PDB file as gemmi writes it, atoms N, CA and C in Angstrom:
CRYST1    1.000    1.000    1.000  90.00  90.00  90.00 P 1                      
ATOM      1  N   UNK A   1      46.876 -36.421  32.826  1.00  0.00           N  
ATOM      2  CA  UNK A   1      47.126 -35.391  33.795  1.00  0.00           C  
ATOM      3  C   UNK A   1      45.961 -35.366  34.782  1.00  0.00           C  
ATOM      4  N   UNK A   2      46.296 -35.182  36.024  1.00  0.00           N  
ATOM      5  CA  UNK A   2      45.288 -35.165  37.084  1.00  0.00           C  
ATOM      6  C   UNK A   2      45.148 -33.761  37.653  1.00  0.00           C  
ATOM      7  N   UNK A   3      43.923 -33.422  38.057  1.00  0.00           N  
ATOM      8  CA  UNK A   3      43.654 -32.118  38.665  1.00  0.00           C  
ATOM      9  C   UNK A   3      43.450 -32.308  40.158  1.00  0.00           C  
ATOM     10  N   UNK A   4      44.056 -31.418  40.940  1.00  0.00           N  
ATOM     11  CA  UNK A   4      43.969 -31.470  42.392  1.00  0.00           C  
ATOM     12  C   UNK A   4      43.525 -30.123  42.931  1.00  0.00           C  
ATOM     13  N   UNK A   5      42.871 -30.154  44.098  1.00  0.00           N  
ATOM     14  CA  UNK A   5      42.428 -28.956  44.795  1.00  0.00           C  
ATOM     15  C   UNK A   5      43.073 -28.938  46.171  1.00  0.00           C  
ATOM     16  N   UNK A   6      43.584 -27.770  46.568  1.00  0.00           N  
ATOM     17  CA  UNK A   6      44.182 -27.611  47.891  1.00  0.00           C  
ATOM     18  C   UNK A   6      43.054 -27.451  48.903  1.00  0.00           C  
ATOM     19  N   UNK A   7      43.066 -28.255  49.956  1.00  0.00           N  
ATOM     20  CA  UNK A   7      41.942 -28.270  50.893  1.00  0.00           C  
ATOM     21  C   UNK A   7      41.846 -27.016  51.746  1.00  0.00           C  
ATOM     22  N   UNK A   8      42.903 -26.227  51.849  1.00  0.00           N  
ATOM     23  CA  UNK A   8      42.856 -25.012  52.648  1.00  0.00           C  
ATOM     24  C   UNK A   8      42.558 -23.796  51.776  1.00  0.00           C  
ATOM     25  N   UNK A   9      43.334 -23.591  50.732  1.00  0.00           N  
ATOM     26  CA  UNK A   9      43.202 -22.381  49.918  1.00  0.00           C  
ATOM     27  C   UNK A   9      42.177 -22.518  48.801  1.00  0.00           C  
ATOM     28  N   UNK A  10      41.899 -23.754  48.390  1.00  0.00           N  
ATOM     29  CA  UNK A  10      40.990 -23.946  47.270  1.00  0.00           C  
ATOM     30  C   UNK A  10      41.680 -23.822  45.921  1.00  0.00           C  
ATOM     31  N   UNK A  11      42.995 -23.601  45.928  1.00  0.00           N  
ATOM     32  CA  UNK A  11      43.740 -23.484  44.680  1.00  0.00           C  
ATOM     33  C   UNK A  11      43.635 -24.788  43.904  1.00  0.00           C  
ATOM     34  N   UNK A  12      43.636 -24.664  42.586  1.00  0.00           N  
ATOM     35  CA  UNK A  12      43.544 -25.845  41.728  1.00  0.00           C  
ATOM     36  C   UNK A  12      44.796 -25.951  40.869  1.00  0.00           C  
ATOM     37  N   UNK A  13      45.276 -27.177  40.692  1.00  0.00           N  
ATOM     38  CA  UNK A  13      46.440 -27.420  39.845  1.00  0.00           C  
ATOM     39  C   UNK A  13      46.192 -28.649  38.996  1.00  0.00           C  
ATOM     40  N   UNK A  14      46.942 -28.723  37.917  1.00  0.00           N  
ATOM     41  CA  UNK A  14      46.919 -29.904  37.074  1.00  0.00           C  
ATOM     42  C   UNK A  14      48.353 -30.409  36.999  1.00  0.00           C  
ATOM     43  N   UNK A  15      48.562 -31.685  37.338  1.00  0.00           N  
ATOM     44  CA  UNK A  15      49.916 -32.233  37.392  1.00  0.00           C  
ATOM     45  C   UNK A  15      50.005 -33.516  36.582  1.00  0.00           C  
ATOM     46  N   UNK A  16      51.207 -33.799  36.125  1.00  0.00           N  
ATOM     47  CA  UNK A  16      51.440 -35.046  35.395  1.00  0.00           C  
ATOM     48  C   UNK A  16      51.767 -36.185  36.348  1.00  0.00           C  
ATOM     49  N   UNK A  17      52.447 -35.860  37.434  1.00  0.00           N  
ATOM     50  CA  UNK A  17      52.891 -36.884  38.373  1.00  0.00           C  
ATOM     51  C   UNK A  17      52.289 -36.589  39.741  1.00  0.00           C  
ATOM     52  N   UNK A  18      51.305 -37.382  40.153  1.00  0.00           N  
ATOM     53  CA  UNK A  18      50.633 -37.113  41.423  1.00  0.00           C  
ATOM     54  C   UNK A  18      51.480 -37.477  42.634  1.00  0.00           C  
ATOM     55  N   UNK A  19      52.653 -38.028  42.426  1.00  0.00           N  
ATOM     56  CA  UNK A  19      53.540 -38.370  43.541  1.00  0.00           C  
ATOM     57  C   UNK A  19      54.098 -37.114  44.215  1.00  0.00           C  
ATOM     58  N   UNK A  20      54.018 -35.969  43.537  1.00  0.00           N  
ATOM     59  CA  UNK A  20      54.539 -34.728  44.108  1.00  0.00           C  
ATOM     60  C   UNK A  20      53.539 -34.074  45.049  1.00  0.00           C  
ATOM     61  N   UNK A  21      52.319 -34.571  45.119  1.00  0.00           N  
ATOM     62  CA  UNK A  21      51.266 -33.957  45.917  1.00  0.00           C  
ATOM     63  C   UNK A  21      51.304 -34.486  47.348  1.00  0.00           C  
ATOM     64  N   UNK A  22      51.163 -33.576  48.321  1.00  0.00           N  
ATOM     65  CA  UNK A  22      51.093 -34.023  49.714  1.00  0.00           C  
ATOM     66  C   UNK A  22      49.629 -34.154  50.131  1.00  0.00           C  
ATOM     67  N   UNK A  23      49.389 -34.432  51.391  1.00  0.00           N  
ATOM     68  CA  UNK A  23      48.037 -34.730  51.857  1.00  0.00           C  
ATOM     69  C   UNK A  23      47.112 -33.516  51.888  1.00  0.00           C  
ATOM     70  N   UNK A  24      47.651 -32.307  51.679  1.00  0.00           N  
ATOM     71  CA  UNK A  24      46.791 -31.124  51.650  1.00  0.00           C  
ATOM     72  C   UNK A  24      46.140 -30.933  50.285  1.00  0.00           C  
ATOM     73  N   UNK A  25      46.476 -31.783  49.334  1.00  0.00           N  
ATOM     74  CA  UNK A  25      45.887 -31.749  47.995  1.00  0.00           C  
ATOM     75  C   UNK A  25      45.035 -32.998  47.800  1.00  0.00           C  
ATOM     76  N   UNK A  26      43.844 -32.822  47.271  1.00  0.00           N  
ATOM     77  CA  UNK A  26      42.960 -33.954  47.005  1.00  0.00           C  
ATOM     78  C   UNK A  26      42.501 -33.886  45.554  1.00  0.00           C  
ATOM     79  N   UNK A  27      42.144 -35.035  44.973  1.00  0.00           N  
ATOM     80  CA  UNK A  27      41.648 -35.008  43.595  1.00  0.00           C  
ATOM     81  C   UNK A  27      40.463 -34.050  43.478  1.00  0.00           C  
ATOM     82  N   UNK A  28      40.436 -33.311  42.385  1.00  0.00           N  
ATOM     83  CA  UNK A  28      39.394 -32.308  42.201  1.00  0.00           C  
ATOM     84  C   UNK A  28      38.010 -32.926  42.334  1.00  0.00           C  
ATOM     85  N   UNK A  29      37.138 -32.205  43.021  1.00  0.00           N  
ATOM     86  CA  UNK A  29      35.785 -32.685  43.242  1.00  0.00           C  
ATOM     87  C   UNK A  29      35.617 -33.375  44.576  1.00  0.00           C  
ATOM     88  N   UNK A  30      36.721 -33.700  45.244  1.00  0.00           N  
ATOM     89  CA  UNK A  30      36.644 -34.377  46.531  1.00  0.00           C  
ATOM     90  C   UNK A  30      36.993 -33.451  47.691  1.00  0.00           C  
ATOM     91  N   UNK A  31      37.379 -32.222  47.386  1.00  0.00           N  
ATOM     92  CA  UNK A  31      37.811 -31.296  48.443  1.00  0.00           C  
ATOM     93  C   UNK A  31      36.625 -30.689  49.162  1.00  0.00           C  
ATOM     94  N   UNK A  32      36.753 -30.559  50.445  1.00  0.00           N  
ATOM     95  CA  UNK A  32      35.783 -29.848  51.278  1.00  0.00           C  
ATOM     96  C   UNK A  32      36.448 -28.540  51.685  1.00  0.00           C  
ATOM     97  N   UNK A  33      35.784 -27.393  51.526  1.00  0.00           N  
ATOM     98  CA  UNK A  33      36.408 -26.143  51.935  1.00  0.00           C  
ATOM     99  C   UNK A  33      36.669 -26.104  53.433  1.00  0.00           C  
ATOM    100  N   UNK A  34      37.705 -25.395  53.806  1.00  0.00           N  
ATOM    101  CA  UNK A  34      38.026 -25.246  55.220  1.00  0.00           C  
ATOM    102  C   UNK A  34      36.908 -24.488  55.921  1.00  0.00           C  
ATOM    103  N   UNK A  35      36.755 -24.700  57.208  1.00  0.00           N  
ATOM    104  CA  UNK A  35      35.695 -24.040  57.971  1.00  0.00           C  
ATOM    105  C   UNK A  35      35.803 -22.533  57.819  1.00  0.00           C  
ATOM    106  N   UNK A  36      34.676 -21.896  57.555  1.00  0.00           N  
ATOM    107  CA  UNK A  36      34.644 -20.457  57.404  1.00  0.00           C  
ATOM    108  C   UNK A  36      34.932 -19.978  56.002  1.00  0.00           C  
ATOM    109  N   UNK A  37      35.362 -20.853  55.113  1.00  0.00           N  
ATOM    110  CA  UNK A  37      35.624 -20.457  53.735  1.00  0.00           C  
ATOM    111  C   UNK A  37      34.448 -20.848  52.861  1.00  0.00           C  
ATOM    112  N   UNK A  38      34.273 -20.113  51.783  1.00  0.00           N  
ATOM    113  CA  UNK A  38      33.224 -20.467  50.838  1.00  0.00           C  
ATOM    114  C   UNK A  38      33.727 -21.578  49.932  1.00  0.00           C  
ATOM    115  N   UNK A  39      32.916 -21.946  48.965  1.00  0.00           N  
ATOM    116  CA  UNK A  39      33.283 -23.020  48.056  1.00  0.00           C  
ATOM    117  C   UNK A  39      34.578 -22.747  47.304  1.00  0.00           C  
ATOM    118  N   UNK A  40      34.851 -21.485  46.961  1.00  0.00           N  
ATOM    119  CA  UNK A  40      36.047 -21.184  46.180  1.00  0.00           C  
ATOM    120  C   UNK A  40      37.316 -21.269  47.017  1.00  0.00           C  
ATOM    121  N   UNK A  41      37.231 -20.998  48.324  1.00  0.00           N  
ATOM    122  CA  UNK A  41      38.407 -21.027  49.173  1.00  0.00           C  
ATOM    123  C   UNK A  41      39.206 -19.741  49.132  1.00  0.00           C  
ATOM    124  N   UNK A  42      38.804 -18.786  48.294  1.00  0.00           N  
ATOM    125  CA  UNK A  42      39.569 -17.554  48.149  1.00  0.00           C  
ATOM    126  C   UNK A  42      39.400 -16.613  49.338  1.00  0.00           C  
ATOM    127  N   UNK A  43      38.307 -16.701  50.057  1.00  0.00           N  
ATOM    128  CA  UNK A  43      38.073 -15.785  51.173  1.00  0.00           C  
ATOM    129  C   UNK A  43      39.124 -15.916  52.262  1.00  0.00           C  
ATOM    130  N   UNK A  44      39.710 -17.085  52.393  1.00  0.00           N  
ATOM    131  CA  UNK A  44      40.734 -17.307  53.401  1.00  0.00           C  
ATOM    132  C   UNK A  44      42.115 -16.840  52.985  1.00  0.00           C  
ATOM    133  N   UNK A  45      42.239 -16.330  51.765  1.00  0.00           N  
ATOM    134  CA  UNK A  45      43.531 -15.882  51.255  1.00  0.00           C  
ATOM    135  C   UNK A  45      43.697 -14.382  51.479  1.00  0.00           C  
ATOM    136  N   UNK A  46      44.940 -13.944  51.600  1.00  0.00           N  
ATOM    137  CA  UNK A  46      45.250 -12.525  51.725  1.00  0.00           C  
ATOM    138  C   UNK A  46      45.217 -11.872  50.343  1.00  0.00           C  
ATOM    139  N   UNK A  47      45.008 -10.566  50.317  1.00  0.00           N  
ATOM    140  CA  UNK A  47      44.947  -9.830  49.057  1.00  0.00           C  
ATOM    141  C   UNK A  47      46.228 -10.036  48.253  1.00  0.00           C  
ATOM    142  N   UNK A  48      47.381 -10.027  48.913  1.00  0.00           N  
ATOM    143  CA  UNK A  48      48.647 -10.226  48.196  1.00  0.00           C  
ATOM    144  C   UNK A  48      48.694 -11.597  47.540  1.00  0.00           C  
ATOM    145  N   UNK A  49      48.138 -12.622  48.215  1.00  0.00           N  
ATOM    146  CA  UNK A  49      48.106 -13.966  47.644  1.00  0.00           C  
ATOM    147  C   UNK A  49      47.135 -14.043  46.472  1.00  0.00           C  
ATOM    148  N   UNK A  50      45.997 -13.360  46.591  1.00  0.00           N  
ATOM    149  CA  UNK A  50      45.029 -13.329  45.498  1.00  0.00           C  
ATOM    150  C   UNK A  50      45.642 -12.668  44.269  1.00  0.00           C  
ATOM    151  N   UNK A  51      46.341 -11.550  44.472  1.00  0.00           N  
ATOM    152  CA  UNK A  51      46.984 -10.854  43.356  1.00  0.00           C  
ATOM    153  C   UNK A  51      48.095 -11.702  42.744  1.00  0.00           C  
ATOM    154  N   UNK A  52      48.809 -12.441  43.573  1.00  0.00           N  
ATOM    155  CA  UNK A  52      49.859 -13.331  43.063  1.00  0.00           C  
ATOM    156  C   UNK A  52      49.241 -14.448  42.213  1.00  0.00           C  
ATOM    157  N   UNK A  53      48.102 -14.975  42.637  1.00  0.00           N  
ATOM    158  CA  UNK A  53      47.412 -16.011  41.863  1.00  0.00           C  
ATOM    159  C   UNK A  53      46.944 -15.441  40.525  1.00  0.00           C  
ATOM    160  N   UNK A  54      46.418 -14.232  40.537  1.00  0.00           N  
ATOM    161  CA  UNK A  54      45.982 -13.591  39.292  1.00  0.00           C  
ATOM    162  C   UNK A  54      47.174 -13.370  38.367  1.00  0.00           C  
ATOM    163  N   UNK A  55      48.277 -12.893  38.918  1.00  0.00           N  
ATOM    164  CA  UNK A  55      49.480 -12.677  38.121  1.00  0.00           C  
ATOM    165  C   UNK A  55      49.968 -13.988  37.494  1.00  0.00           C  
ATOM    166  N   UNK A  56      49.929 -15.069  38.288  1.00  0.00           N  
ATOM    167  CA  UNK A  56      50.345 -16.372  37.769  1.00  0.00           C  
ATOM    168  C   UNK A  56      49.452 -16.810  36.615  1.00  0.00           C  
ATOM    169  N   UNK A  57      48.145 -16.630  36.783  1.00  0.00           N  
ATOM    170  CA  UNK A  57      47.203 -17.030  35.734  1.00  0.00           C  
ATOM    171  C   UNK A  57      47.337 -16.188  34.478  1.00  0.00           C  
ATOM    172  N   UNK A  58      47.694 -14.927  34.632  1.00  0.00           N  
ATOM    173  CA  UNK A  58      47.775 -14.018  33.494  1.00  0.00           C  
ATOM    174  C   UNK A  58      49.014 -14.228  32.636  1.00  0.00           C  
ATOM    175  N   UNK A  59      49.994 -14.944  33.143  1.00  0.00           N  
ATOM    176  CA  UNK A  59      51.224 -15.171  32.371  1.00  0.00           C  
ATOM    177  C   UNK A  59      50.894 -15.922  31.087  1.00  0.00           C  
ATOM    178  N   UNK A  60      51.279 -15.338  29.971  1.00  0.00           N  
ATOM    179  CA  UNK A  60      51.102 -15.984  28.679  1.00  0.00           C  
ATOM    180  C   UNK A  60      49.704 -15.862  28.090  1.00  0.00           C  
ATOM    181  N   UNK A  61      48.805 -15.151  28.751  1.00  0.00           N  
ATOM    182  CA  UNK A  61      47.440 -14.988  28.230  1.00  0.00           C  
ATOM    183  C   UNK A  61      47.361 -13.793  27.294  1.00  0.00           C  
ATOM    184  N   UNK A  62      46.425 -13.895  26.357  1.00  0.00           N  
ATOM    185  CA  UNK A  62      46.137 -12.758  25.492  1.00  0.00           C  
ATOM    186  C   UNK A  62      45.506 -11.654  26.343  1.00  0.00           C  
ATOM    187  N   UNK A  63      45.672 -10.409  25.905  1.00  0.00           N  
ATOM    188  CA  UNK A  63      45.173  -9.284  26.695  1.00  0.00           C  
ATOM    189  C   UNK A  63      43.680  -9.383  26.958  1.00  0.00           C  
ATOM    190  N   UNK A  64      42.919  -9.883  26.012  1.00  0.00           N  
ATOM    191  CA  UNK A  64      41.463 -10.009  26.171  1.00  0.00           C  
ATOM    192  C   UNK A  64      41.083 -11.046  27.219  1.00  0.00           C  
ATOM    193  N   UNK A  65      41.993 -11.965  27.544  1.00  0.00           N  
ATOM    194  CA  UNK A  65      41.709 -13.045  28.489  1.00  0.00           C  
ATOM    195  C   UNK A  65      42.287 -12.816  29.878  1.00  0.00           C  
ATOM    196  N   UNK A  66      42.889 -11.649  30.111  1.00  0.00           N  
ATOM    197  CA  UNK A  66      43.513 -11.384  31.405  1.00  0.00           C  
ATOM    198  C   UNK A  66      42.481 -11.275  32.518  1.00  0.00           C  
ATOM    199  N   UNK A  67      42.866 -11.761  33.692  1.00  0.00           N  
ATOM    200  CA  UNK A  67      42.038 -11.637  34.893  1.00  0.00           C  
ATOM    201  C   UNK A  67      42.396 -10.303  35.536  1.00  0.00           C  
ATOM    202  N   UNK A  68      41.386  -9.523  35.899  1.00  0.00           N  
ATOM    203  CA  UNK A  68      41.617  -8.204  36.482  1.00  0.00           C  
ATOM    204  C   UNK A  68      42.183  -8.322  37.897  1.00  0.00           C  
ATOM    205  N   UNK A  69      43.225  -7.538  38.166  1.00  0.00           N  
ATOM    206  CA  UNK A  69      43.827  -7.498  39.500  1.00  0.00           C  
ATOM    207  C   UNK A  69      43.521  -6.167  40.177  1.00  0.00           C  
ATOM    208  N   UNK A  70      42.470  -5.501  39.732  1.00  0.00           N  
ATOM    209  CA  UNK A  70      42.086  -4.203  40.274  1.00  0.00           C  
ATOM    210  C   UNK A  70      40.935  -4.354  41.252  1.00  0.00           C  
ATOM    211  N   UNK A  71      40.891  -3.475  42.230  1.00  0.00           N  
ATOM    212  CA  UNK A  71      39.761  -3.426  43.144  1.00  0.00           C  
ATOM    213  C   UNK A  71      40.067  -3.991  44.516  1.00  0.00           C  
ATOM    214  N   UNK A  72      39.002  -4.147  45.269  1.00  0.00           N  
ATOM    215  CA  UNK A  72      39.087  -4.666  46.634  1.00  0.00           C  
ATOM    216  C   UNK A  72      39.162  -6.186  46.628  1.00  0.00           C  
ATOM    217  N   UNK A  73      39.318  -6.761  47.803  1.00  0.00           N  
ATOM    218  CA  UNK A  73      39.426  -8.211  47.940  1.00  0.00           C  
ATOM    219  C   UNK A  73      38.237  -8.919  47.293  1.00  0.00           C  
ATOM    220  N   UNK A  74      37.035  -8.400  47.513  1.00  0.00           N  
ATOM    221  CA  UNK A  74      35.836  -9.017  46.924  1.00  0.00           C  
ATOM    222  C   UNK A  74      35.900  -9.009  45.401  1.00  0.00           C  
ATOM    223  N   UNK A  75      36.465  -7.952  44.821  1.00  0.00           N  
ATOM    224  CA  UNK A  75      36.605  -7.869  43.368  1.00  0.00           C  
ATOM    225  C   UNK A  75      37.595  -8.916  42.857  1.00  0.00           C  
ATOM    226  N   UNK A  76      38.691  -9.106  43.583  1.00  0.00           N  
ATOM    227  CA  UNK A  76      39.690 -10.100  43.193  1.00  0.00           C  
ATOM    228  C   UNK A  76      39.108 -11.504  43.268  1.00  0.00           C  
ATOM    229  N   UNK A  77      38.345 -11.771  44.330  1.00  0.00           N  
ATOM    230  CA  UNK A  77      37.704 -13.086  44.496  1.00  0.00           C  
ATOM    231  C   UNK A  77      36.717 -13.326  43.367  1.00  0.00           C  
ATOM    232  N   UNK A  78      35.926 -12.302  43.033  1.00  0.00           N  
ATOM    233  CA  UNK A  78      34.947 -12.434  41.949  1.00  0.00           C  
ATOM    234  C   UNK A  78      35.646 -12.704  40.617  1.00  0.00           C  
ATOM    235  N   UNK A  79      36.771 -12.029  40.378  1.00  0.00           N  
ATOM    236  CA  UNK A  79      37.515 -12.227  39.134  1.00  0.00           C  
ATOM    237  C   UNK A  79      38.083 -13.644  39.052  1.00  0.00           C  
ATOM    238  N   UNK A  80      38.640 -14.145  40.153  1.00  0.00           N  
ATOM    239  CA  UNK A  80      39.190 -15.506  40.166  1.00  0.00           C  
ATOM    240  C   UNK A  80      38.086 -16.549  40.029  1.00  0.00           C  
ATOM    241  N   UNK A  81      36.976 -16.331  40.696  1.00  0.00           N  
ATOM    242  CA  UNK A  81      35.864 -17.272  40.612  1.00  0.00           C  
ATOM    243  C   UNK A  81      35.311 -17.321  39.193  1.00  0.00           C  
ATOM    244  N   UNK A  82      35.173 -16.168  38.555  1.00  0.00           N  
ATOM    245  CA  UNK A  82      34.694 -16.121  37.174  1.00  0.00           C  
ATOM    246  C   UNK A  82      35.674 -16.829  36.248  1.00  0.00           C  
ATOM    247  N   UNK A  83      36.969 -16.661  36.498  1.00  0.00           N  
ATOM    248  CA  UNK A  83      37.977 -17.348  35.687  1.00  0.00           C  
ATOM    249  C   UNK A  83      37.907 -18.855  35.893  1.00  0.00           C  
ATOM    250  N   UNK A  84      37.664 -19.284  37.132  1.00  0.00           N  
ATOM    251  CA  UNK A  84      37.492 -20.711  37.403  1.00  0.00           C  
ATOM    252  C   UNK A  84      36.303 -21.271  36.626  1.00  0.00           C  
ATOM    253  N   UNK A  85      35.200 -20.518  36.648  1.00  0.00           N  
ATOM    254  CA  UNK A  85      34.002 -20.949  35.932  1.00  0.00           C  
ATOM    255  C   UNK A  85      34.243 -21.065  34.437  1.00  0.00           C  
ATOM    256  N   UNK A  86      34.980 -20.106  33.861  1.00  0.00           N  
ATOM    257  CA  UNK A  86      35.301 -20.163  32.429  1.00  0.00           C  
ATOM    258  C   UNK A  86      36.165 -21.382  32.124  1.00  0.00           C  
ATOM    259  N   UNK A  87      37.103 -21.679  33.008  1.00  0.00           N  
ATOM    260  CA  UNK A  87      38.010 -22.816  32.787  1.00  0.00           C  
ATOM    261  C   UNK A  87      37.282 -24.148  32.847  1.00  0.00           C  
ATOM    262  N   UNK A  88      36.226 -24.219  33.652  1.00  0.00           N  
ATOM    263  CA  UNK A  88      35.469 -25.467  33.793  1.00  0.00           C  
ATOM    264  C   UNK A  88      34.573 -25.745  32.586  1.00  0.00           C  
ATOM    265  N   UNK A  89      34.270 -24.708  31.814  1.00  0.00           N  
ATOM    266  CA  UNK A  89      33.361 -24.879  30.667  1.00  0.00           C  
ATOM    267  C   UNK A  89      34.066 -25.396  29.458  1.00  0.00           C  
TER     268      UNK A  89                                                      
END                                                                             
């Protein structure tokens, strides 16, 4: 399975068949954030999109492992970034 990063949003996915990926996805570690975005890429996303990403990640997780969807945009970004860091370890 290969991991890809979206060059605009910074979203990360893991896929079995890389033929489904278009040019906006690059192998993880090779993506450059879009201008004005930080390394995570979440700053360029809308609050509704951030909450949707959190909801997607929370599906099937134990209650202790849920990502918080409460707070302001900065809180949502911090929660997603912390979850990314946990996943990388």
